[in-house]
N, C-alpha and C positions, 0 to 999 in steps of 0.2 A: 504494500500500500504506500501511497505517497501523496504529497501536496502538489497539485497540478495548477499552475498559474497560466491563465489565458490573458493575452494582450489584445486590445483593440482600442481604437480612438473614438468609437461611437457606441452608444448603448444598444442601438438596434443590432449591431453586429454581435454583441455579447448575447443579446436575447436569442438570436438564431443559434449560436453555439450552445446556450443553455438548453434550448429545446432539443437539440440533438443528443446532448449528454443525458438529459432526463429520459429520453426514449431508450438510450443504451442501458440505463440502470433501472429499468422499470421493476417495481417490487414483484416478488413472487406471488404474494397474496392479492386478491382483487381489491381489498380495502386498505392496502398498505399506502402510507403517505411518504412523500419525499420532502425533505427539509430544504428550504431555500432561505438563506439568511440575507436580509435586506437592511438598509440603513434606516428607513422610515416608512410610514404607512403609505405615503404618496408614491414611493417607488414600488411598493407591493401592488397598488392598484394599476399603475401603468404596466408593470410586468405581467400581471394576470391578463390584462386586456390584450397585450401583444402576443402572449402565448396562445390565447384563444383564437386570434386571427391566423396564427400559423398552424393551428390544429386542423385536422381533416374534418372534424365535426363541429368546429367553431366554438368549442368550450375548453376551459382549462380546469381540469379536475385532478385530484390525487396529489396535490401539492399543498404544503402548509408554509406560508410566508411569515417568518418570525424575525423580530428585531433581536439584537444581542441579549437584552434583558430577559425576554421570554424564552429564548433558546437556552440560556444558562439555568433558568428556573426548571424547564422541562428536563434538561440533562441531569440536574441534581436529583429530581424525583426518580429518574431512570437508573442512575448509577449509585446514588447514595440513599435513596428512599427518603429524601428530604427536599423541600423546596429550596429556592435560591436564598439570597440574603434575607434575613428576618425583617419584617416591617419595622421592628423597633430600631433598626439601624438606618432607616431612611433619614435624609437630612432634616426634614421638618420635625421628626420625632426626636432626633438627636439634639436639636436646638432647645427643646423644652427640658431635656435631661441636663444639658450643659448649663442652662439658665439656673437650675437648682444647684449644680455643683459649683458654679462660679460664686454663689453666695457663701461658700465656706471660706474661712479666712486663709487656709493653706493652699487654696486652688485659685481663688479669684483676686483681682486687683482691688486695692483699698480705695476708698473715696470715689466710688463710681455710683452713678444714679441707677435706678431700676431700668430706665430706658437704655442707658449705655450697656448695662449688663446683658440685656436681652439682645441688643444688636451684636455685641461681642460673641454671644452664644451662637447666633446665626452665622457669623463669619467663620467661627471655628468649626461649626458643624459642616459647612460646605467644604472647608479646607480638608478636614479629616475624611470626608466622603471622597473627594478627588484623590487624596493620597491612597485610599483603598483601591482606587481604579488604576492609577498610574504608578504609584510607588508603594506597593503593598509591603515591600521589604522594610520600609520605614516603620510601619505599624507593628511588624513582627519585632523589630528592634526596640520599639517602645515597650513591649511586653517583657522583653528580656532584661532591659536596663533597670537601674534604680536611680531615682532622682531624675535628672535630665531637664528638658525644656517643659514649658507649660503644656504644650500639646501632648508630650509623653505622659505626664502625670494625669492629665484629663482623660487620655485614652485608656490608661489602666483603670481609672475609676469607672469609666463607661463600660468596659468589658466586665468588671466586677459586678456592676449593677444590671446590665442588660444581657450578659452572656456573650459567647463567641459566635454570634450569628451574623457577623459582618461579611462583606463580599470577599475580603482577603482570605479569611479562614475557609470560606466555602470553596474558593478557587483552589486553595492549597489541598483540601480533601479531594477535590476532583482530580487534580494532578497526581496525587498519590494513588488513587484508584486506577487511573489510566496507565501509570507506570508499573503497577504491581500485577495487574490482571492482563494476561496475554490472550485470553479467549473471549474477549468481549464481542458481542454481536451487535454492531452498530451499523445503521444505514448510512449511505453516502451523504455528504453535506455539500451544498452548493452555496457559495458566498458570492453575492451579486452586488456590484456597485458600491462596495464600502470604500470610501476614500480615506478613512481614518479608522484605526483599530487600536484599542489599549493593549499594552504589552502582555498583560496576563491573558487576555482573550486570544491573542495571536499564538502564545505558547500553548494554550489549551487546544487550539485547532491543529497545531503541529503534532501534538500528542495523539489527537483523534486520528490524524492521517496515518498513524502506525497501524490502526485497526481497520480503517475503511477509507476509500478515496475521498479526498476533499478537493473540490474544484473551486478555484478563486478566479472570478472574472474581474480583472483590474482594468479600469478605464485609463489607458495610457495615451496621453495627448500627442506624444512624439514617437516616431518609429525608430529613432536613433537612441543610442545610450546617452541619457541626459542627466544622470545623477551627479556628475562632477562639473556641472557648468560653473557653479560659484565656488565650491570648496573641494578641489581635487584631493583625494585621500593621500596622495603621495607628497603633498605640500604641507609644510607647517603654516601656522597663521602668519608668522613674519614673512615667510617666502611668498605666501599668497598675497599679502599686502604689497610686497615689492613688485609682483608681477601683475597686479590688478589693472594697472593702466594699459597693459599690452595684451591681457588675456581676452579670449573670446568667450563672453558669458552666455552666448546663445540668445534665443529670442527673449527680450526683457520681460514680456508678459509671462512666459513659462517660467523664467527664473524667479520672478517675484511672487507669483501666485501659486506655484506648484510645490511649496515647501512641505505641506502635510503629505500630499501624495508621493512626493519624492522620498520622504522618510519611510513611509509604509512600503514602497516598492523596494527600497534598500533592505528593510527588515525581512521582506518576503524572500528576497534573493539570498540573504544570509541564512535563512531557515532551510536552505537546500531545496527550495521549490523547483520543480521541473517546469520551466516556462516555455510557452509556445505562442507565436503570434497567429491570431485567426486570419485565415485567408480572405482578406477583404481590403479593397482599395476604396477609400471614401470618395464620394462625389462632392466637391466643394462648390458652393454657390458662387454666382458672379458678384462682382463688387468688392468693396473693401473688406467685408466680413469674410468672404471666401479667401481673399489674399492673406488675411490674418490667420485663418485656420490652416491654410497650406503652409505658411511660414512656420507655425508651431509644429506641424506634423513633419515637415521636411528639415527642420532645424536650420531655418534661414534667419540669421540675426538681423539682417537689414533688408526687408522686402521692399520692392519697388512699388510705391503707391501711384496709381494712375490718377491724375487730376481730373475730377469729374464732379461738378457742382450738383449734378442731379443724382448722385449716388447717395442714397439714404439707408443703405444696408447696415451701417454702423454709425451710431451717434453716442457721444458722451456728454452728459449733463452734470454740471457741478451744482448740487442742491444743498441748501443749508439745513433742511429739516425734512421729516417724513411728509409733511403737508406739501412742501415744494416739490418733492419727488413725484407725488401723485398728480400735482398740477402739470408737471412736465409730461407725464404719461398721458394725461387727458389731452393736452395740446397735440401730442404726437398721434393719438387715436383720431382726433378730429381732422388732422391733416391727411391721414391715410384714408379716412372715410370720404373726403372730398375727391380724392383721386380714384378710389375704388368704391363706387356707389353701391355695389352689391355685397359689400363686406358685412358679415353677420357677427353679432357679439360672441356666438359660440365658436368662432374662428380666431378669437383673440385669447392669448395666454399671457398673463402677467405673473412673473416669478419673483419671489422675495424670500430672503433667508428666514425671516420671522414675520409671517403675515399678521400676527396679532398686534404688532406695534402700529400697523396702518389701519386697523379696524375702526377706530373712532372717526376717521375722516373719509372713509370710502363713500358713504352715501352723500355727504356734502359735496364731494368733488365730482362724482360720476353721475349723479342724478339731479344736480342743481339746475343745470341749463340744458336746453335742447342742443344736439340730440342726446337723449338719455341713454346711458350705457348700463343695462342690467348686469348685475354682478352675482357670481356664485363663488364664495370663498371656501377653498379646500384646506385641509390640514389644520382646522380649528376644532378644539374639543367642544363638547356640548355646552360648557359654561359660556363660551364665547359666541355661540350661535343662537342661543335662546334670547329673545328680546328682554325678558325680565332680568336675566342675569347680566346682560350687557349693561342695563341701567345700574345695577349694583356695582358692576366693575367700574363704571364711570365714577360713581360716588366714592368708592373705596380706594381706587388706584390712580385715576386719571385727573381728578379734580385738583388742580394746582392753585397757587396763589400768585397772581390774580387768576380769576376764572377765565379760561381761554374761550374765545368766541366759538371755536370748533366744537368744544365740549358742550357749550350752551346750546348750539344748534343740534347737536346729537341728542341731547336730552329732550329738546322740543320735538324731535322727530320720532321719539319713542311712541309706539301706538297707544299705550295707556295714558301717557301725558297728553297726547293729542285728543284722546277721548274726553279726558277730564276738563281740559281748557278749551275744547271746541276749536281745535286747530286742524288745518288740512295742509297737505304738501304744497299745493299751489300758493296758499297764503304765506307759508314759511319761505318759499322761494322768493316771493316779493319782498318779504322782510329781509332776507339775505342780501338782495340787490340794493335795498334802501340803506342797509348798514354799510355797503360798499361806497355809496354816494357820500355818506358823512364820515367815511374813514374810521369806522368803529372797529377796534381790534382789542388786543390786550395791551397792558401797560408797556411803556418803552423803558424808562429809567427814572431814577429819583422819585420825586413826589408823584409822578404819573403812574406808579405801580400801586394802585389801590385794589380794593375788592368790590368792584361793581358799584362804587359810589361816584360822586362828582369829580373826584381826583383821578379816576380811572378812565382811560380813553374809551372803554366799552360803555361804561355808564354815561360818560360825557356825550358819546355818540347817540345814545338813546335820548338824552336831553335835547340834543339838536333836532332829533326827529319830532319831539313834542313842540319845540319852538316853531317848526314849520307848520304844524297843525294849528297853532295859535295865531299864525300870521304875523309873528313878531320878528321875522327874519328879513333883513334887507336884501338877501340873496333871492332873486326871483328868476334865476336862470333855469330852474327846474322846480317841479312841485311833486309831492307824493301823490300817486294815483293808485287806487285799488287796494291800499293797505288800510284796513279798518283800525280805528283807534282802539277798539276792544282787543284786537289781536296784539297790538303793541303793549297794551296794559297787561295782558295775560303773560306775554313773553317777559316783560319786565318783572312781574311777580315771580316767575320761575327763576330769573337771574338773581333776584334778591334771596330766594330760598337757597340757591346754590352757594351764594356768597356767605350766608349765615352758616351753612354746614361746613364750608371750607375753613372758616375761621375757627369753628368749634373743633373740627377734626384734627387741626394742627396742635391743639393743646393736649396736655397729659391728664386725661380724665379717667375716672374709674369705669369699670365695665358696665355698671348699672346705668350711670348717666349717659354713657356712650350708646347703649342699646336703646334707651329712651329717645335720645336725640335722632338716631338713625330712623327709628320708627316714625317719629313726627315728620322728619324730612320726606320720607317716602309718601306718607299720607298727604303732605302739602303738595307734592309734585303730582301724584296720581289720584288723589281723592280717596275717600273712605269706601266708596261703592264697590260693588261686585263687578267683575269683568272676566275676560278669558284667562287672566292670570290669577284668579282668586285662589286656586289651590297652591300655587307657588308662593303667593303672598301669605297665606295662612301658615305654610311651612316655615317661612321666614319669621313670622310672629312667634311661632313655637320655639324656634331656635334662639331668638333673642330673649324670650322669657326664661328659657332654661339657663342661658348664660347669666342673665341677671339674678336668678335664684341661686346659682352656684357660686356667684362672686362672694357673698357674705360668708359662705361656708369655708372659704379658703382660710380665713382667720389671720392672714398676713397683711398688715397695713402696707407693706411694700410689694404687694402682688402686682404683676405687670398690668399696665393699663390696656385698654382696648386698642390703643394706637399701636402697641407692640404686635398685635395679632392681625393687623390689616393686611 
């Protein structure tokens, strides 16, 4: 058995190779499943659809697409008869345990507030969690040593309290089982599209390859050997610095953006993987984009760009914020739609590393003006897709100081807020355009950074709208049309409620007061009546009531405030 490394510069080529390898290793039993390890759920959906298109019957069955965490969990149940890392060792649980430990004089820093202690606990929890993934040897050394750093003392206290159910211990037991047992019956493993792999998982897959074939489909952008473009192994750092002015570093984009992939490829080659390039020559598109792809594929450090002002295949926008990025995308879509009148929304794909950070502004950017671009956001969990929980997310996470105009409009666009305040999308669009005319946004600097009041540019902009209604403005170049005064009054009331909650939530309040204020804010925004979100609202009320009742039972006057748990 061995680790087989497949090279290709396009995912479609890898999908074809995967389909052939899956057919070659078809299970003996009709209901046997083949394991395909993928980086994320989006990759699994695309790969399943591609395999279905390649199938004779148009379906993709008999495969289970797992992410690394799920794969380790199932492997632990199969080999050790235990699941993966215990839930008690998840970062959010470790944070609460560390919060308690940092309160002890011998483990925590003196003269720290409750808020500082909770934040320190969160930082240490994530640091220990990442050490368990990338430097598990450090955690093992923490257990063997005496004294040492604060992390070492805290880790020993955590293991004593929570047990040895952490990832590092689990991976160690898996490695011992794979090394000791030579008769394990394991199914082949197919690793597809992973551009990054923790060292412990790579070592585990190398051990699995002793018992069953492991196929790794590596997306290699260049057909040449490019691992030594920047740091040749035969050169010291001093020699490299001396030759840097004369050395050929290869395509700059590949050299600068391929760091993670290059490290993984080097690790795979050092793991004695048998590598083979898939028999495929990519078809590069015309224009600058195709030239860039060919330059990377053929290791051309200085491709010759053809001057063509009509070439729009590759554009680079320098944007200062997520909102500006979406505005640039919207302008590009409108420009393409003017050229290609038959362009449909389902033919447009917008890719982002973290779609959730753009979620509050999507509706405001793509549905504000005609033509409206309907959106479907993938790779968001249920919390980010449900309108009710989107509102809670805005209140708990996105409401800054001062209140941003985009967040205000997002709250006004919520279906339950619209129902309570009798708003409609068309009226909100007119309000948005009116705010543009009076330059109403968030604060700029100094005294202009208020919370929705007269010293805040958003509040001042609303005041300018009222002045135009009263006819007290000397500016007669334009007038408000179609925007009812009642709508403006309702929108201003929502802004005032958001500003009040923003000021309160930035304070250090007890859980009982925090729960009461959050409930009152939700009622102010959405009203007390029943709606399609009645069940979700009642569930929130029960959760807040339970938290409020549990708070006095803690008995610790220094118990963390609700601000810690946001």
